[in-house]
N, C-alpha and C positions, 0 to 999 in steps of 0.2 A: 549513511551510517559510518562513523569513524572506526577504522580498524586499529586495534591495539598493536603496539610494536612487539614483534616476536621476541620471546625471551632468549637471551644468549648467555651461555656460560662464560665466566671470566677465564682468561688463559690458564691461571693456576688451577681453577676448578676443572677445566678440561684435562689437565695433566693428572689431577687426582683421580678422576673417573677412569682415565686410560690406564693408570698404574694399577688400580684394583682389578680392572677387567683383564689386563695382560697376565697378572699373577694368578688369577682364578682360572682363566680359559687356557692359557698357554703353559703355565708352570704348575698347575694343579694344586695351588696353595688354597687351603680351606679355612685358615684363620689369619686375620690381618687387622691392622690398626691404621686409622687415619688420625694424624696428629695435627690439628688445625686450631689456631687461636680463636677466641671469641670474636665473632664478626666475620669469619671467613666464609660462612654459608655452608655449614656441615649438612644441614637438612636438604639444601638444594643439591649438593653433591650426591647425597644418598638417593634422592629422587631420580637423578639421572642415571645412577648405577642401576636402580630398579628398572627404569625404562629400557636400558640397554640389555639387561639380562632377560627381561620378559620377551625379548625378540629372539632369544635362543630357543632351540627346539626342546619341548617338554619341560620348560621351566615352571616350577610350582608357585606356591604362595609365598608371601613375605610377612615376617613378623618383626615389628619395630617395638623395642622395649625401652622404657624410660621410667623415671621414678617420681615425676611430678605431673599433675593434671595439666598445668600450663604448657609444658613441653609437648604433651600429647595433642592438645588443642592446636597449638601452633604448627606442629608437624602435619596434622590433618589438613589444615588450611593450605599449607604449601603443596602437599601432594595433590589435593583436589584442584588447585590452580594450575599446576604444571602437567598433571596427568588426569584430565577431567573425565576420561572414559572408564576409570577403574573404580571398583566398589571398595570403599575404605570404611572399615568398622573399628570401633573402640571398645576395648575390654578394660573397664576401670570403674570401680564402685558400682553404682546402679546401672551403668551402661554396659551392655552385653553384646558381643559379636555373635552372629547367628550361623557361622560356619560357611557362608557363601561369599565372604569377603576375599577379594584378591590380596588385600593388604589389611592386616590386623595390627592396630596400635594398642599396646597394653602397658599398664603400670606393673612394675615388678611386684609391688605389694599385693595386687589383685591376682596376678598370674601365678604366684607361688601357691595360692589356695585353689585356683581353678584350672591348673594346667592339664589335668586329666581329661577335660572336655575337648582338648585339641589333639589331633593326630600329628605327632612330630614329623612323620614321614611326608606330610603334605607340604612342608615348608622348605623351600630351596634357599632362602636367604633370611638370616637372623641378624638384625642390626641392633646394637646396644649403644644408646646415647649416654653421654657422660660415663663412659665405660671404665673410668678409674675406680668406680664403685663395684666393679664386677668381682672383686675378691671377697665381698660380703657374702655370708652364707645364703641369703635369699636369692641373690643373683646367681651364685654358683649352682643352686638347685634348679633354677629356671634354665640356665645354659646347659647343664648336664642333661636335663630332660629333652630339650628341643634339639640340641646339637649332637650329643653322644648317641641318642637313639634315632636320629634322623638318617636319611639317605646319606651315603658316604660322600656325595657331591655337594651337600649343603654347605653354604658359605657362612661363616661367622665373622661379622664385621663390627669392630668397635670404633667409636668416634669420641675423641676427647680433646680438650685444650691443654690438659695437664696429666700426662700418663703417670707421673711420679706421685705417690701418696705421702702423707705426713709420716707414716710408719716405715718408710723406706722401701715398701713394696711397689711394684709397677704393674700397670695393665698388660704389659707385654708378657707377663707370666701366664695370662689367659689367652691373649690374642696373637702370640707368636712373634710377629715381626711387623715393623712399620712399612706400610705400602707407600705412603706419601706424607710429607710434612712441609710446612712453610712457617716462618717465624713472624712474630708481630712486627718487628722492624721492617721486614721485607714488605709486608702488606701496607705498612705506613708509607714506605717509599713509593709503592705503586699507587697510592692514593685511595686505597680501600679501607684504611683506618685513619683516624686523626691522631696527631701527636698529643702527648699529655703535657700540661703545665703543672709541675709537681712542687708542692709546698709541704714542708714538714713543720708542724707546730709542736714545740717541746713543752711538756708539762711534767709536774712532779707526780708521776703515777705510782711509783714504788712497786713496779711489777715483780720485783724479787719476792714480794710477799704473796704473790698469786701462785698457787700450786698448778701443776699441769695435770690434764686429764685427757687420755687418748691422744697424746702428742701435742695438745694445744692448751691454751690457758683455760682453767676451770671456769665454766660459764658463770656460776653464781658469784664467785669471788671477783671475777673480772667485771661483772655488771655493777657490783657495789663500788668498785674503783671508778669506773667511767661514769656512773650515775651520781657521783657526788656533785653538789651545787657548784663547787669551784671548777671541776673538770667540764661540766656542761657549759658554764659561763665561758671558759676558754674555747670550747668548741663553737659556740655561737659567735664569739668575737672573730675567730678565724674565718668562719663562713661569711660574716659581714664584710671582712676586709678583702677576701679573695673570690668568693662565689656569689655575692649578693646579686639577685636578679636572674640567676641561672637556674634552669630546671635541674633539680638535685635529688640524688638518692643518698640517704645517710645509712650506712651500715652500723648497727648498734650492737652492744654487748649482751643484751637481754631484752625480754619483752617490756619490763618496767622501764628500762633505759630508753627504749624506743618511744614508749608512751610519754614519758616525762620530757624527752627532747622535743617531741612534736608539740607538746603544750608550751614549752619555752618559745619555740618559733612562732606559734600562734599568738602568744602574748606580745611579741614584737610586731605583729601585724602581717606576718608571713603566712600564706595559705599552706598549712602543713597537716598531715595525717600520719597515723601509725598503721602498719600492716605486719601481721605475723602469721605463723602457721595455723593458728586457731581462729583467725578472722573469718567470720561467716560470710561477710560481704566482700570477699577479696576481689571478685570480678568487678563489682561496682567501684571499688577504690581504684583499681588499676585503670578502669575506663576514665574516671575523673582525672587521674594523673596524665593519661594519654591525651585527653582533651584540653589540658591546661588548667583545670579547676584546682589542682594541687600543684604547688611549686616545689615543696620539699616533702619527700616521702621517706619517713623513717621506718626502717624495717629490721626485723630479726628473723633469720632463718628462712626467708622466702625468696628474695630476689637474687640470691647468689648465683643460681644456675637457671638457664632456660628462659630468662626474662629478656625481652627485646623491645627497646624503645630508643631508636637512634637519636632522638631529640634530646636525650639526657646530656647536659653540658658540664655537670659537676658531680664528682664522687666524693662524699665526705666519709672518710674512714675513721669512724668514731669507735671502732673496736680493734684493738691491737690483736695480732695473731702471730703464731710461730709457723704457720702453714703456708708454704709457697702456693699450694693448691687453692686454698681459700682466698688468699690475697689476689692471685692472678684472676680468679673468677670475678671477684668484686670489682676490680679495676676494669675488667673487660666490659662491664655494663655500660661504660661511658665512651668507649672508643670507636663506636660505629660512626660512619659518616652520615651527614644530613645537610640539606641546603643551608647555606650561610653559617655552617659550623666549621670552624677552623682548628679547634683544639678542644680537649677535655681538661678541665681543672680538677686536679686530684689534691685534696687536703688530707694530710695524714697526721693524726694525733699520736705522737710518739713519746716514749719515756725519756725525760731529760737526761737520765743516767745512761742512755743508750743500752738498754737491756740486751744482753748478748743473744737472746733467742727471738726477739721481735723482728718480724720480717717486713720489708718495705720495698718500694720501687727501685731504690738504688741497688739492693741485692738482686732484684730481678734483672737489672741491667749489667750486673757483674762489677759494680763500682764498690769502693770501700764503704763499710757500714756507716761511718761518720760523715760521709759525703753530703754536702748541701747543694741542691740543684738550683735553688733560688728562682723557682718558677719555670725552669727549662725542662726539656724532656731528658730524663736520665739515659735513655737508650741512644739518643743522638749524641749526648755528651760522651758516653762510653765508646761509641764508634769513633768519635774524634780523637779521644785519648789513645785508642788502640793504634792510631796511625803514627804515633810518636816513635822515633828511633834515636837512641843515644848510645854513644860508644864508651861511656864512663859508668862503672858500677855505682859510684856514689850518686851520680845524677839520676840513675835509674831508681835507686832507693828513695831519694828525695821526692821524685815524681810519684812513686807508689804510696807515699805517706800523705800526699796532698788531699785536701778534703773539699775542694771546690775548683771550678774551672778557672776562676781568677788566680788561685794559688798556682795552678799548673802553668798558666801563662806567665806569671811572674818568675817562676823557676826557669822556664825556657829562656826568657829574656836575660836572665842572670848568668846563663851558661856561656862559655866561649863558643863561638860559631863552629869551630872544628869538632866540638863534642856532639852537636845535634845534627844527625843525618837527615831527619825529617821531623817537622813539628806537628801540630794538631791536623788531623785529616791527611797527614803526609805532606802538607804544604810547607814551604819555607817559613822559618821563624821571622817575625817582624822585629826590627831593632830600631829603637828611637829613645830619646830622653823624655821622661814624663815631665809635663808642664808643672811648674811651681808658680802659683799666682795666676795672673791673667795675661793675655796677649792681644795684639791688635787683630782686626779682621783679616788683614793681608797676611800676617804671620800664621794665623790659623788656617787660611786657605793654602798657603805653601806647605805647611806640615801635613794637612789632610791629603793634598794631592800626592805628596811623596809617599804617604802610607798606602794610598790606593795603588800606586804604581808597584810598591813592594809586594802587595797582596795579589798582583796580577789582575786588578779590576780596572778596565779601561772604558772610556766613553761615558763615565758617570758625570752628571751635572751637579755642581755645588752651589748652594745658596747659604751664605754665612752672615749672621748678624752678631750682636754683642753677646747673645746668650744661646744661640741655636745654630746647629749645622744640619741643613736639610740636603739629603743626597737622593737624586733621582737616577736609578740604574737603568741601563739598557735591557738587561735580562730580568726575567721575572722569577727565576729560581733562587730566591734569597731566604726562604724559610728553612734554613739549616744552620748548623753550628758555625760554619765558616763565617757567615755574615753576622752571626750573633757575637762572636768574639772580635770581629772586625769593628763592630760598634763600640765594644768595650775599649779597644785600643784607641779608636778615634776620639772618644771622650777624654781619655788620658792625655792625648797629645794636643788637643785643642782647648781643653778646659770648658767645653760647652756640651749641652744636651744634643745628642744626635738623633735625628728622625729620618727614617727611611721612607721614601715615596716610591711605591712599587707600581710599575705599569701593569695594566690589566693583561691577563693571559689571553693569547689569541689562538687557542686550540693547541698550543704546544704541550707535549706531555711533560710532566714534572721532571722525570728522569728517563729519557729515552732508552738508555742502556739497561736500566733496571727493568723497565717494561719489556723490552725485547728478550732479556735473559729469562724472564719468567715464562716466556712462550716456547723456549727452545728445549729439545730433549736433553736429558742429562748427558754431560760430556762434550756438548757443543760449545765452542768458544767464539766470541764476537771479535772481529778484526776490523780496523779502519772505519769505525763509526763516525759519521759526520752529519750535521744538521744544516739545512738551508731554510732559515726562518721565513724568507720571502716567498719561496715556493712551497713551504710547509711540507718538506720532504726530508726523510731520513735515509741515508745510504749506509750500508754495512756489508761486510763479507763474513759469511759463516760457512764453514766446511762441514760436509757430511749430511746435508739435507737432500731429500728427494724433491723433484719438481712439485709433487703434490703437497709436501710439507711446506715448501716455500710459499706456494699460493695461499695455503691456509693461514700461515703466520702473517703474511702481508695483509690479508683480509681482516684478521683479528686485530692487528696493530692499528689499522685505520679506524676500526670501530671503537677501539679503546681511546685513542689519542686524537683523532681528527686529522692526523697527518698521514701522508703516503709513505710507505716503506719500500725501498728498492734494495732487495737482497741480491748480493753478488757473491761470487767465489766458487770454490770447488764444490761440485755436487755429486752425490752418489746416484747411480741409476736404479738402485734396488733398495 
């Protein structure tokens, strides 16, 4: 009989569990928040917190509160898989917990009506999923009943990807302080989320005519705008150009919009269906989508939270929003990793007039509102731009007003070398004269080799013909902005299309420093990190670790990366 591989927490998940336990057991904190982006594994972390706390003396029952049936079902599956010996019961709708469950999963809508059947003093841990909702009256009533009347040692733990609400309030008002957080770019660097390929499609939406309600565009008016034949045609054209053939979730502005958009896709021969909060066969629809029977699933008000299908490769944002919370949750549905999935395409239908309140991925990344990513990941672009350092105020203002990566690079090249302390990603700025017209193969080879040397890229093999430059790199870590803008420069200097030929990875971690940093306790710094690709070994010096911590980090690093880690340096004995 084959034995299944034992489940292992990822390094940042271990840190999250340890952070909650230390604050609860050692620091007597009874309210705290986990701030983790979609795809980080909040339910897995919560399950291991439950497992650890149940081993403490006299620990009572657990109550897990959510607002959707799908979240409860998914959580039940995870807990039963990881903690098979525990009695898990669900209190939601027709399903009733019978009082002998070690863990009760409950919808807030049901619990607010049935809370008196439960003894709050029996529960030692209350977990609130999507806890940015906890300021709503129903949530407040449930939390007050179970936490305020519970034993003084009861822990209230909130989990969310977006603690800030559209109305300016925060989940921290209920949960006190953040125990642990990690960002989406960090998880992307570690290989736990895929990057996005972001496209904005500009249409004449006239969002200025759409009133706001509860801090976002009014549903009925927005649905009429987005459900016009012209806007639906624009939406379909954008998907055919950028997302055709990809498993897609379309976020729509209303039920009728979702229905009509699904009909449009079907008319084109694309397998599409609509789902909304009143769909009686939601489970069947989601199963067909998971099994590949549906390629495009148009939805309104259902898949924003708690839905998990890692094979989704495209997010079609056919509903403008002013809410960072709503936007972040929608985009998060496509960023999970899956076999053979390298990125998630995000197609954003935006107002051509750049409506001042419409929120998008560039704002998520901290870039200017009018920024155009042209299919790149805004977060990677923002990180590259943040590495620029200039000594001239005028140059700084020009760079701040740039609206694309190409514009940033052109500005950098136009500045005197003494003005630019550091270019994109903190790297030196490349200087050359753009090619006008055509050049010979030999001239293109000379120019390309000179540019590679300037960029500090050595050992690459070039194959150049009349129309193409093919570059085979020695290293495999080329999926970043440094290599993206190197390609841009290379095409300008050779007058040819540039194609990268990437060697297959041989177990090397994507970013060893990032992976190691994610495993270290707060405050520890990495010194003298070096990689030996032939021996598949990373060496580094880290001060302040105990021998036990070093051994654990080395084991985790090998499990995650397939490479051996040799940690050296000053060690604490305690």
